[in-house]
Backbone of each chain as ProteinMPNN parsed JSONL, in Angstrom:
{"seq_chain_A": "MAYLVQVDFPHEGPFGDEMATAFTDLAKNIAQEKGFIWKLWTENEETKESGGIYLFDTKEDAENYMEKNRKNFDEFGIKGASMKLFKVNEQLSQITQGPLK", "coords_chain_A": {"N_chain_A": [[0.851, -1.213, 0.0], [0.707, 2.119, -1.011], [1.394, 5.496, -0.047], [0.587, 8.84, -0.769], [1.909, 12.073, -0.763], [0.902, 15.291, -1.297], [2.001, 18.35, -2.159], [1.88, 21.881, -2.376], [2.792, 25.322, -2.863], [2.954, 28.931, -2.574], [5.44, 30.516, -4.551], [8.13, 32.457, -5.346], [10.297, 32.04, -6.896], [13.694, 30.745, -7.036], [13.259, 29.275, -10.387], [13.317, 26.357, -12.558], [16.533, 25.612, -13.887], [17.967, 27.12, -12.019], [16.506, 26.712, -9.7], [16.948, 24.004, -9.411], [19.691, 23.961, -8.846], [19.69, 25.34, -6.424], [18.323, 23.603, -4.724], [19.521, 21.122, -4.694], [20.996, 19.841, -2.612], [19.02, 19.571, -0.66], [17.321, 17.837, -2.015], [18.877, 15.518, -2.107], [18.911, 14.894, 0.599], [16.183, 14.442, 1.107], [15.781, 12.121, -0.34], [16.737, 10.252, 1.384], [14.893, 9.879, 3.375], [12.924, 8.069, 5.796], [11.149, 5.329, 4.567], [10.72, 6.515, 2.161], [9.855, 6.617, -1.289], [9.702, 7.9, -3.893], [10.035, 11.26, -5.288], [8.484, 13.747, -7.204], [9.374, 16.887, -8.405], [7.705, 19.924, -8.575], [6.8, 22.86, -10.486], [5.635, 26.135, -11.315], [6.039, 28.796, -13.145], [4.404, 30.78, -14.104], [2.077, 30.892, -12.473], [3.358, 31.292, -10.173], [4.03, 29.19, -8.328], [5.122, 26.323, -6.503], [6.096, 22.937, -5.687], [5.586, 19.507, -4.641], [5.26, 16.023, -5.358], [5.054, 13.217, -3.47], [5.888, 9.823, -2.811], [5.33, 7.355, -0.373], [6.124, 4.458, 1.646], [4.473, 3.74, 3.842], [1.619, 4.898, 5.79], [2.404, 6.019, 8.194], [5.097, 6.735, 7.704], [4.67, 8.685, 5.745], [3.206, 10.592, 7.194], [5.057, 11.305, 9.15], [6.981, 12.57, 7.565], [5.47, 14.709, 6.607], [5.056, 16.171, 8.931], [7.659, 16.995, 9.521], [8.092, 18.541, 7.241], [6.219, 20.573, 7.578], [7.373, 21.931, 9.72], [9.7, 22.846, 8.462], [8.572, 24.622, 6.58], [7.545, 26.532, 8.316], [9.925, 27.422, 9.463], [11.226, 28.564, 7.258], [9.518, 30.574, 6.695], [7.461, 30.183, 4.859], [4.307, 30.679, 3.684], [0.821, 29.738, 3.308], [0.929, 27.184, 2.292], [-0.232, 24.133, 0.888], [-0.865, 20.908, 1.98], [-1.456, 17.635, 1.455], [-2.539, 14.368, 2.336], [-2.831, 11.234, 0.795], [-4.165, 7.961, 0.197], [-3.002, 5.659, -2.234], [-4.944, 4.439, -4.859], [-4.451, 1.394, -5.844], [-5.371, -0.511, -7.686], [-6.746, 0.951, -9.705], [-4.654, 2.638, -10.429], [-2.837, 0.898, -11.535], [-4.019, 0.28, -13.961], [-3.671, 2.637, -15.311], [-0.954, 2.847, -15.61], [0.398, 3.88, -13.381], [3.157, 4.865, -11.38], [4.212, 2.882, -8.876], [6.46, 2.294, -7.543]], "CA_chain_A": [[0.0, 0.0, 0.0], [1.526, 3.329, -1.106], [0.765, 6.744, 0.385], [1.055, 9.97, -1.578], [1.835, 13.402, -0.147], [0.747, 16.306, -2.345], [2.368, 19.639, -1.564], [2.13, 23.043, -3.237], [2.877, 26.565, -2.076], [3.378, 30.109, -3.346], [6.904, 30.477, -4.724], [8.528, 33.554, -6.253], [11.487, 31.609, -7.612], [14.049, 30.483, -8.435], [12.639, 28.187, -11.143], [14.151, 25.689, -13.568], [17.906, 25.22, -13.546], [18.387, 27.784, -10.773], [15.836, 25.996, -8.611], [17.642, 22.716, -9.263], [20.953, 24.228, -8.155], [19.413, 25.771, -5.047], [17.735, 22.555, -3.884], [20.172, 19.815, -4.901], [21.326, 19.204, -1.325], [17.747, 19.184, -0.041], [16.825, 16.646, -2.723], [19.661, 14.358, -1.647], [18.45, 14.549, 1.949], [14.817, 13.887, 1.034], [15.884, 10.753, -0.853], [17.124, 9.37, 2.492], [13.842, 9.825, 4.401], [12.411, 6.728, 6.084], [9.958, 4.924, 3.82], [10.619, 7.307, 0.935], [9.94, 5.871, -2.55], [10.151, 8.89, -4.893], [9.417, 12.595, -5.303], [8.538, 14.613, -8.379], [9.427, 18.31, -8.036], [6.814, 20.661, -9.477], [6.991, 24.312, -10.497], [4.86, 26.867, -12.315], [6.546, 30.171, -13.086], [3.301, 31.705, -14.406], [1.208, 31.055, -11.298], [4.255, 31.481, -9.02], [3.827, 28.102, -7.371], [6.042, 25.204, -6.544], [5.604, 21.887, -4.801], [6.129, 18.177, -4.852], [4.435, 14.829, -5.179], [5.913, 12.237, -2.815], [5.317, 8.519, -2.508], [5.925, 6.706, 0.803], [5.723, 3.068, 1.866], [3.41, 3.582, 4.844], [0.964, 6.127, 6.237], [3.232, 6.594, 9.264], [6.244, 7.405, 7.077], [4.174, 9.897, 5.071], [2.829, 11.577, 8.217], [6.291, 11.81, 9.773], [7.591, 13.53, 6.652], [4.629, 15.915, 6.569], [5.319, 16.926, 10.153], [8.963, 17.631, 9.317], [7.937, 19.543, 6.194], [5.511, 21.715, 8.185], [8.366, 22.691, 10.507], [10.555, 23.555, 7.499], [7.818, 25.757, 6.044], [7.519, 27.56, 9.369], [11.278, 27.951, 9.633], [11.581, 29.393, 6.112], [8.506, 31.618, 6.53], [6.583, 29.904, 3.712], [2.9, 30.687, 4.115], [-0.148, 29.371, 2.279], [1.212, 25.868, 1.725], [-1.234, 23.069, 0.956], [-0.221, 19.605, 2.117], [-2.53, 16.647, 1.57], [-2.154, 12.959, 2.354], [-3.779, 10.335, 0.138], [-3.843, 6.583, -0.137], [-3.062, 5.417, -3.681], [-5.802, 3.323, -5.283], [-3.481, 0.665, -6.671], [-6.031, -1.198, -8.812], [-6.948, 1.914, -10.791], [-3.356, 3.18, -10.855], [-2.184, -0.08, -12.41], [-4.624, 0.395, -15.303], [-3.146, 3.856, -15.937], [0.527, 2.809, -15.567], [0.897, 4.724, -12.298], [4.408, 4.326, -10.825], [4.052, 2.575, -7.452], [7.789, 2.011, -6.986]], "C_chain_A": [[0.876, 1.249, 0.0], [0.711, 4.55, -0.677], [1.42, 7.915, -0.324], [0.868, 11.273, -0.799], [1.899, 14.438, -1.267], [0.953, 17.683, -1.723], [2.451, 20.713, -2.644], [2.077, 24.305, -2.394], [3.288, 27.72, -2.98], [4.902, 30.193, -3.376], [7.282, 31.527, -5.765], [9.755, 33.193, -7.09], [12.592, 31.284, -6.624], [13.274, 29.309, -9.041], [13.69, 27.521, -12.033], [15.533, 25.315, -13.065], [18.371, 25.857, -12.233], [17.755, 27.135, -9.544], [16.558, 24.687, -8.344], [18.953, 22.904, -8.5], [20.706, 24.538, -6.685], [18.998, 24.612, -4.148], [18.362, 21.173, -4.061], [20.461, 19.113, -3.575], [20.061, 18.747, -0.599], [17.214, 17.908, -0.69], [17.568, 15.393, -2.269], [19.232, 13.912, -0.252], [17.066, 13.897, 1.923], [14.868, 12.423, 0.589], [16.263, 9.74, 0.23], [16.039, 9.216, 3.551], [13.324, 8.39, 4.573], [11.145, 6.448, 5.258], [9.76, 5.665, 2.509], [10.745, 6.422, -0.302], [10.41, 6.806, -3.67], [9.469, 10.23, -4.65], [9.564, 13.194, -6.697], [8.467, 16.056, -7.9], [8.626, 19.109, -9.052], [7.038, 22.161, -9.361], [6.106, 24.925, -11.58], [5.232, 28.348, -12.199], [5.423, 31.182, -13.336], [2.426, 31.965, -13.184], [2.018, 31.313, -10.029], [3.965, 30.465, -7.915], [4.907, 27.043, -7.565], [5.512, 24.129, -5.615], [6.268, 20.564, -5.071], [5.067, 17.118, -4.657], [5.366, 13.747, -4.669], [5.161, 10.919, -2.683], [6.091, 7.911, -1.34], [5.347, 5.301, 0.972], [4.509, 2.941, 2.765], [2.814, 4.952, 5.195], [1.806, 6.82, 7.307], [4.439, 7.347, 8.686], [5.807, 8.715, 6.415], [3.861, 10.988, 6.098], [4.061, 12.15, 8.913], [6.964, 12.835, 8.872], [6.796, 14.834, 6.607], [4.893, 16.803, 7.784], [6.657, 17.677, 10.043], [8.86, 18.779, 8.313], [7.216, 20.791, 6.727], [6.473, 22.59, 8.969], [9.288, 23.473, 9.587], [9.849, 24.776, 6.924], [7.783, 26.898, 7.059], [8.876, 28.25, 9.473], [11.647, 28.919, 8.504], [10.53, 30.47, 5.821], [7.616, 31.431, 5.316], [5.148, 29.79, 4.209], [2.001, 30.24, 2.962], [0.127, 28.037, 1.625], [0.007, 24.948, 1.889], [-0.491, 21.745, 1.009], [-1.305, 18.569, 2.375], [-1.965, 15.234, 1.507], [-3.252, 12.129, 1.689], [-3.241, 8.907, 0.152], [-3.881, 6.478, -1.664], [-4.009, 4.247, -3.937], [-4.995, 2.513, -6.312], [-4.137, -0.018, -7.863], [-6.203, -0.248, -9.996], [-5.616, 2.422, -11.329], [-2.612, 2.196, -11.753], [-2.734, -0.004, -13.835], [-4.019, 1.584, -16.051], [-1.619, 3.989, -15.767], [1.123, 3.7, -14.475], [2.092, 4.086, -11.606], [4.328, 4.143, -9.314], [5.391, 2.279, -6.778], [8.801, 3.029, -7.485]], "O_chain_A": [[1.697, 1.43, 0.899], [-0.495, 4.626, -0.911], [2.641, 7.975, -0.462], [-0.202, 11.533, -0.248], [2.83, 14.452, -2.072], [0.178, 18.118, -0.871], [3.027, 20.482, -3.707], [1.414, 24.357, -1.359], [3.898, 27.51, -4.028], [5.57, 29.972, -2.365], [6.819, 31.492, -6.905], [10.192, 33.995, -7.916], [12.416, 31.544, -5.434], [12.716, 28.474, -8.33], [14.787, 28.042, -12.233], [15.69, 24.775, -11.97], [19.072, 25.23, -11.439], [18.382, 27.022, -8.491], [16.758, 24.303, -7.192], [19.287, 22.111, -7.62], [21.425, 24.057, -5.809], [19.279, 24.623, -2.949], [17.796, 20.17, -3.626], [20.196, 17.919, -3.435], [20.033, 17.672, 0.0], [16.72, 17.012, -0.006], [16.964, 14.339, -2.071], [19.191, 12.719, 0.047], [16.815, 12.922, 2.631], [14.101, 11.591, 1.074], [16.133, 8.532, 0.034], [16.238, 8.497, 4.53], [13.292, 7.608, 3.623], [10.201, 7.237, 5.259], [8.756, 5.471, 1.823], [11.634, 5.574, -0.369], [11.414, 6.526, -4.324], [8.481, 10.331, -3.923], [10.641, 13.151, -7.292], [7.609, 16.409, -7.091], [8.845, 18.984, -10.257], [7.41, 22.673, -8.306], [5.86, 24.315, -12.621], [4.799, 29.048, -11.283], [5.479, 32.308, -12.841], [2.075, 33.108, -12.893], [1.458, 31.524, -8.954], [3.7, 30.809, -6.763], [5.503, 26.902, -8.633], [4.587, 24.373, -4.84], [7.354, 20.492, -5.644], [4.113, 17.29, -3.899], [6.342, 13.392, -5.329], [3.948, 10.903, -2.471], [7.321, 7.938, -1.306], [4.246, 4.999, 0.511], [3.615, 2.138, 2.499], [3.407, 6.0, 4.941], [1.913, 8.046, 7.328], [4.759, 8.453, 9.122], [6.498, 9.729, 6.516], [4.204, 12.154, 5.902], [4.105, 13.339, 9.228], [7.463, 13.854, 9.351], [7.37, 15.922, 6.573], [4.945, 18.028, 7.675], [6.761, 18.842, 10.426], [9.451, 19.843, 8.5], [7.561, 21.918, 6.37], [6.412, 23.817, 8.905], [9.63, 24.621, 9.874], [10.451, 25.841, 6.794], [7.965, 28.065, 6.713], [8.971, 29.474, 9.558], [12.283, 29.946, 8.735], [10.632, 31.191, 4.828], [7.072, 32.403, 4.791], [4.817, 28.936, 5.031], [2.371, 30.35, 1.793], [-0.371, 27.765, 0.532], [-0.684, 24.986, 2.907], [0.396, 21.483, 0.196], [-1.992, 18.622, 3.395], [-1.049, 14.941, 0.739], [-4.437, 12.294, 1.978], [-2.032, 8.679, 0.123], [-4.699, 7.131, -2.312], [-3.891, 3.194, -3.31], [-4.877, 2.894, -7.476], [-3.538, -0.102, -8.935], [-5.862, -0.58, -11.131], [-5.461, 2.617, -12.535], [-1.847, 2.604, -12.628], [-1.996, -0.2, -14.8], [-3.871, 1.546, -17.272], [-1.073, 5.092, -15.778], [2.23, 4.215, -14.629], [2.057, 2.901, -11.277], [4.372, 5.115, -8.56], [5.44, 2.041, -5.571], [9.976, 2.958, -7.126]]}, "seq_chain_B": "MAYLVQVDFPHEGPFGDEMATAFTDLAKNIAQEKGFIWKLWTENEETKESGGIYLFDTKEDAENYMEKNRKNFDEFGIKGASMKLFKVNEQLSQITQGPLK", "coords_chain_B": {"N_chain_B": [[10.54, 17.109, -21.603], [8.313, 16.993, -18.941], [4.894, 17.356, -17.967], [2.828, 17.965, -15.194], [-0.34, 17.241, -13.905], [-2.324, 18.097, -11.265], [-4.892, 17.035, -9.368], [-7.621, 17.38, -7.144], [-10.577, 16.726, -5.218], [-13.709, 17.149, -3.392], [-15.16, 14.16, -2.156], [-17.487, 11.726, -1.598], [-17.391, 9.03, -1.67], [-17.627, 6.042, -3.734], [-14.864, 4.318, -2.037], [-11.598, 2.719, -2.233], [-11.745, -0.743, -3.085], [-14.334, -0.678, -4.134], [-14.392, 1.819, -5.359], [-12.502, 1.317, -7.31], [-13.802, -0.574, -8.891], [-15.936, 0.969, -9.785], [-14.706, 2.862, -11.415], [-13.166, 1.644, -13.355], [-13.615, 1.487, -16.174], [-13.422, 4.187, -16.864], [-10.748, 4.606, -16.198], [-9.466, 3.04, -18.127], [-10.114, 4.499, -20.389], [-8.842, 6.973, -19.865], [-6.201, 6.219, -20.022], [-5.793, 6.226, -22.696], [-5.588, 8.832, -23.542], [-4.335, 11.622, -25.427], [-0.872, 12.084, -25.41], [-0.635, 11.147, -22.867], [1.073, 9.889, -20.025], [1.183, 8.652, -17.384], [-1.082, 7.935, -14.633], [-1.668, 8.378, -11.195], [-4.071, 7.302, -8.932], [-5.785, 8.879, -6.357], [-6.995, 8.835, -2.953], [-8.832, 9.655, 0.002], [-10.375, 8.565, 2.63], [-10.919, 9.549, 5.13], [-10.77, 12.38, 5.039], [-12.588, 12.706, 3.122], [-11.934, 13.006, 0.331], [-10.813, 12.857, -3.054], [-8.78, 12.191, -5.981], [-6.242, 12.83, -8.467], [-2.974, 12.301, -9.818], [-1.421, 13.253, -12.676], [0.723, 12.579, -15.435], [1.917, 14.172, -18.332], [3.107, 14.371, -21.743], [3.427, 16.907, -23.012], [2.819, 20.463, -22.508], [0.564, 21.325, -23.878], [-0.896, 18.932, -24.263], [-1.466, 18.357, -21.592], [-3.02, 20.587, -20.88], [-5.179, 20.284, -22.636], [-6.309, 17.953, -21.614], [-7.039, 18.854, -19.068], [-9.047, 20.667, -19.7], [-11.011, 18.986, -20.724], [-11.486, 17.499, -18.415], [-12.516, 19.424, -16.696], [-14.997, 19.856, -17.899], [-16.139, 17.345, -17.473], [-16.326, 17.385, -14.66], [-18.213, 19.413, -14.348], [-20.376, 18.21, -15.639], [-20.888, 16.028, -13.995], [-21.572, 17.292, -11.709], [-19.659, 17.886, -9.787], [-18.302, 19.837, -7.348], [-15.974, 22.34, -6.162], [-13.518, 21.4, -6.957], [-9.956, 21.219, -7.239], [-7.554, 22.006, -9.61], [-4.439, 21.843, -10.867], [-1.711, 22.872, -12.887], [1.6, 21.88, -13.496], [5.033, 22.253, -14.374], [7.467, 19.688, -14.487], [10.35, 19.629, -12.528], [13.024, 18.325, -13.796], [15.722, 17.816, -13.205], [15.932, 17.926, -10.363], [14.028, 15.997, -9.768], [15.154, 13.684, -10.766], [17.166, 13.203, -8.926], [15.679, 12.393, -6.762], [14.543, 10.038, -7.576], [12.212, 10.338, -9.11], [9.458, 9.352, -11.133], [9.597, 9.718, -14.461], [8.604, 8.578, -16.672]], "CA_chain_B": [[9.891, 17.928, -20.561], [7.034, 16.406, -18.522], [3.957, 18.254, -17.288], [2.059, 17.244, -14.185], [-1.644, 17.793, -13.543], [-2.635, 17.73, -9.883], [-6.335, 17.219, -9.204], [-8.3, 16.811, -5.978], [-11.946, 17.239, -5.08], [-14.499, 16.494, -2.352], [-15.651, 12.866, -2.675], [-18.159, 11.011, -0.496], [-17.225, 7.603, -1.913], [-16.977, 4.918, -3.056], [-13.409, 4.287, -1.882], [-10.962, 1.393, -2.249], [-12.131, -1.7, -4.124], [-15.572, -0.231, -4.792], [-13.993, 2.901, -6.259], [-11.806, 0.714, -8.455], [-14.82, -1.179, -9.752], [-16.761, 2.026, -10.389], [-13.967, 3.715, -12.356], [-12.289, 0.849, -14.233], [-13.782, 1.896, -17.583], [-12.849, 5.536, -16.983], [-9.284, 4.471, -16.178], [-9.042, 2.534, -19.444], [-10.221, 5.624, -21.335], [-7.807, 7.974, -19.56], [-4.913, 5.681, -20.491], [-5.702, 6.447, -24.148], [-5.54, 10.267, -23.85], [-3.165, 12.061, -26.191], [0.254, 12.564, -24.618], [-0.727, 10.605, -21.503], [2.175, 9.014, -19.594], [0.627, 7.819, -16.312], [-1.895, 8.575, -13.591], [-1.896, 7.749, -9.891], [-5.398, 7.631, -8.397], [-5.632, 9.159, -4.928], [-8.239, 8.823, -2.186], [-8.693, 9.789, 1.454], [-11.721, 8.324, 3.163], [-11.104, 10.364, 6.349], [-11.044, 13.782, 4.68], [-13.6, 12.658, 2.043], [-11.367, 13.61, -0.877], [-10.254, 11.969, -4.054], [-8.111, 12.983, -7.005], [-5.3, 12.123, -9.307], [-1.747, 12.941, -10.289], [-1.243, 12.825, -14.06], [1.88, 13.078, -16.163], [1.711, 14.293, -19.777], [4.302, 14.672, -22.537], [3.566, 18.322, -23.35], [1.904, 21.38, -21.843], [-0.682, 21.329, -24.643], [-1.635, 17.707, -23.917], [-1.961, 18.512, -20.213], [-4.103, 21.579, -20.876], [-6.352, 19.693, -23.294], [-6.959, 17.03, -20.674], [-7.658, 19.643, -17.989], [-10.287, 21.238, -20.226], [-11.973, 17.873, -20.757], [-11.791, 17.129, -17.035], [-13.418, 20.462, -16.169], [-16.339, 19.576, -18.425], [-16.653, 16.169, -16.752], [-16.723, 17.793, -13.305], [-19.483, 20.139, -14.474], [-21.418, 17.252, -16.029], [-21.208, 15.167, -12.857], [-21.951, 18.121, -10.57], [-18.603, 17.908, -8.771], [-17.921, 21.223, -7.045], [-14.85, 22.495, -5.238], [-12.319, 20.71, -7.428], [-8.723, 21.96, -7.475], [-6.82, 21.426, -10.729], [-3.244, 22.673, -11.054], [-0.734, 22.423, -13.877], [2.99, 22.177, -13.146], [6.159, 21.668, -15.078], [8.292, 18.882, -13.588], [11.776, 19.952, -12.51], [13.572, 16.991, -14.051], [17.01, 17.629, -12.536], [15.689, 17.571, -8.961], [13.245, 14.753, -9.703], [16.058, 12.544, -10.985], [17.884, 12.932, -7.658], [14.746, 11.739, -5.834], [13.943, 8.869, -8.249], [10.863, 10.643, -9.601], [9.158, 8.597, -12.353], [9.313, 10.627, -15.573], [8.057, 7.79, -17.79]], "C_chain_B": [[8.522, 17.335, -20.204], [6.199, 17.439, -17.761], [3.038, 17.437, -16.394], [0.749, 17.98, -13.901], [-2.031, 17.216, -12.19], [-4.105, 18.059, -9.607], [-6.779, 16.641, -7.863], [-9.658, 17.473, -5.811], [-12.672, 16.511, -3.951], [-15.169, 15.24, -2.921], [-16.216, 12.07, -1.494], [-18.003, 9.494, -0.614], [-17.809, 7.251, -3.265], [-15.456, 5.079, -2.99], [-12.904, 2.847, -2.075], [-11.438, 0.516, -3.396], [-13.387, -1.249, -4.866], [-15.298, 0.915, -5.754], [-13.334, 2.326, -7.506], [-12.807, 0.107, -9.433], [-15.593, -0.101, -10.499], [-16.03, 2.757, -11.518], [-13.019, 2.949, -13.286], [-12.398, 1.299, -15.686], [-13.199, 3.285, -17.816], [-11.325, 5.464, -17.034], [-8.757, 3.999, -17.528], [-9.104, 3.646, -20.487], [-9.115, 6.649, -21.125], [-6.453, 7.519, -20.1], [-4.706, 5.893, -21.992], [-5.584, 7.929, -24.517], [-4.242, 10.63, -24.574], [-2.072, 12.586, -25.243], [0.29, 12.048, -23.193], [0.461, 9.701, -21.198], [1.693, 8.077, -18.486], [-0.285, 8.654, -15.418], [-1.86, 7.727, -12.334], [-3.239, 8.236, -9.367], [-5.291, 7.77, -6.882], [-6.996, 9.207, -4.238], [-7.929, 8.988, -0.708], [-10.086, 9.716, 2.066], [-11.991, 9.192, 4.39], [-11.48, 11.802, 6.018], [-12.121, 13.87, 3.594], [-13.115, 13.431, 0.807], [-10.867, 12.51, -1.803], [-9.553, 12.824, -5.105], [-7.189, 12.148, -7.854], [-4.087, 12.98, -9.615], [-1.464, 12.357, -11.668], [0.07, 13.373, -14.599], [1.574, 13.065, -17.658], [3.021, 14.705, -20.45], [4.518, 16.165, -22.732], [2.552, 19.154, -22.563], [0.541, 21.378, -22.547], [-1.529, 20.091, -24.317], [-2.246, 17.83, -22.515], [-3.142, 19.475, -20.177], [-5.359, 21.037, -21.558], [-7.078, 18.734, -22.355], [-7.671, 17.797, -19.549], [-9.005, 20.223, -18.45], [-11.387, 20.172, -20.273], [-12.424, 17.512, -19.34], [-12.733, 18.153, -16.392], [-14.857, 20.227, -16.631], [-16.96, 18.369, -17.725], [-17.109, 16.536, -15.344], [-18.058, 18.523, -13.354], [-20.628, 19.159, -14.726], [-21.865, 16.421, -14.825], [-21.534, 15.962, -11.588], [-20.926, 18.141, -9.454], [-18.139, 19.348, -8.577], [-16.714, 21.237, -6.107], [-13.598, 21.771, -5.672], [-11.156, 21.69, -7.571], [-7.97, 21.25, -8.596], [-5.651, 22.347, -11.036], [-2.302, 22.024, -12.067], [0.673, 22.836, -13.428], [3.933, 21.605, -14.205], [6.912, 20.816, -14.047], [9.735, 19.372, -13.669], [12.537, 18.621, -12.595], [14.895, 16.76, -13.331], [16.819, 17.194, -11.078], [14.966, 16.227, -8.856], [14.124, 13.526, -9.945], [16.817, 12.187, -9.71], [16.99, 12.14, -6.707], [13.956, 10.615, -6.524], [12.522, 9.103, -8.755], [10.612, 10.001, -10.956], [8.713, 9.511, -13.489], [8.737, 9.893, -16.777], [7.004, 6.822, -17.296]], "O_chain_B": [[7.666, 17.192, -21.077], [6.724, 18.272, -17.022], [2.543, 16.376, -16.773], [0.741, 19.192, -13.684], [-2.059, 15.999, -12.001], [-4.503, 19.224, -9.615], [-6.365, 15.544, -7.487], [-9.864, 18.62, -6.208], [-12.304, 15.393, -3.592], [-15.683, 15.26, -4.04], [-15.514, 11.783, -0.525], [-18.445, 8.759, 0.269], [-18.44, 8.103, -3.891], [-14.849, 5.838, -3.746], [-13.683, 1.895, -2.078], [-11.527, 0.967, -4.538], [-13.491, -1.418, -6.081], [-15.891, 0.986, -6.831], [-13.579, 2.79, -8.62], [-12.675, 0.257, -10.647], [-15.872, -0.234, -11.69], [-16.662, 3.218, -12.468], [-12.162, 3.554, -13.931], [-11.381, 1.474, -16.357], [-12.561, 3.534, -18.838], [-10.688, 6.171, -17.815], [-7.738, 4.488, -18.016], [-8.247, 3.726, -21.366], [-8.521, 7.136, -22.086], [-5.659, 8.331, -20.575], [-3.592, 5.76, -22.499], [-5.487, 8.251, -25.701], [-3.197, 10.018, -24.355], [-2.334, 13.43, -24.386], [1.138, 12.455, -22.4], [0.82, 8.846, -22.008], [1.78, 6.856, -18.622], [-0.267, 9.884, -15.441], [-2.003, 6.506, -12.394], [-3.512, 9.436, -9.359], [-4.769, 6.883, -6.206], [-8.006, 9.566, -4.842], [-6.898, 8.524, -0.222], [-10.86, 10.672, 2.024], [-13.139, 9.538, 4.669], [-12.384, 12.376, 6.626], [-12.52, 14.964, 3.194], [-13.768, 14.352, 0.316], [-10.548, 11.399, -1.38], [-9.711, 14.045, -5.119], [-7.329, 10.928, -7.952], [-4.161, 14.208, -9.666], [-1.292, 11.148, -11.825], [0.478, 14.485, -14.265], [1.045, 12.088, -18.187], [3.908, 15.293, -19.831], [5.646, 16.65, -22.632], [1.571, 18.635, -22.029], [-0.502, 21.424, -21.895], [-2.739, 20.199, -24.12], [-3.397, 17.454, -22.292], [-4.147, 19.208, -19.518], [-6.474, 21.3, -21.108], [-8.308, 18.709, -22.307], [-8.77, 17.428, -19.136], [-9.971, 20.262, -17.688], [-12.535, 20.426, -19.909], [-13.604, 17.253, -19.104], [-13.636, 17.789, -15.638], [-15.806, 20.379, -15.86], [-18.152, 18.365, -17.419], [-18.146, 16.064, -14.88], [-18.931, 18.293, -12.518], [-21.696, 19.254, -14.121], [-23.052, 16.144, -14.651], [-21.746, 15.381, -10.524], [-21.271, 18.384, -8.298], [-17.652, 19.992, -9.506], [-16.468, 20.285, -5.366], [-12.701, 21.542, -4.86], [-11.343, 22.839, -7.97], [-7.768, 20.037, -8.542], [-5.848, 23.5, -11.421], [-2.127, 20.806, -12.096], [0.906, 23.979, -13.035], [3.638, 20.592, -14.839], [6.985, 21.181, -12.874], [10.28, 19.515, -14.763], [12.672, 17.897, -11.608], [15.174, 15.645, -12.891], [17.443, 16.241, -10.611], [15.256, 15.422, -7.971], [13.868, 12.455, -9.393], [17.08, 11.015, -9.444], [17.477, 11.313, -5.936], [12.845, 10.283, -6.11], [11.722, 8.169, -8.82], [11.46, 10.09, -11.843], [7.591, 10.018, -13.484], [8.417, 10.515, -17.789], [6.432, 6.075, -18.089]]}, "name": "protein", "num_of_chains": 2, "seq": "MAYLVQVDFPHEGPFGDEMATAFTDLAKNIAQEKGFIWKLWTENEETKESGGIYLFDTKEDAENYMEKNRKNFDEFGIKGASMKLFKVNEQLSQITQGPLKMAYLVQVDFPHEGPFGDEMATAFTDLAKNIAQEKGFIWKLWTENEETKESGGIYLFDTKEDAENYMEKNRKNFDEFGIKGASMKLFKVNEQLSQITQGPLK"}
């Protein structure tokens, strides 16, 4: 059973290559989180938003990461973040080639 | 370059296996959309929400699907849906094993 964490927040930049440079170390750390499977990094320069879609092995692992992420948002003064936890419906996701690993 | 569509909406059910049965045909249709790469189906029985994370080849393919999805929400009377389009930051996503295919 996979759990998905959906995060988005207002973001004035950097975007693209500059964003990648700025967050490379953070990405390496996230890849080491307990129960972490993968993360896609999202960005929209037009709407000035950024975020991520994370997959975790268990609900507990997902919730622990969300709690850590909330603290990071507070620390960096990021306001207006949306963070949602979902179970993945694996039967339907298999029909649509959804990546569960 | 991959584009991600992030959708969530209030959903009273069905969830789990019943949701899978109810939406199997829809899933088969979605898998045929132009430029479609994959979709993960999301659900949260506690918060009464459902949604999906979609990956598309191009921005145009993603936007065309979003337009179709908006019409479906109207047709089915689904209110309060959130639908966001993002570019995937591929450099960061590769560090965190994000599935780009």
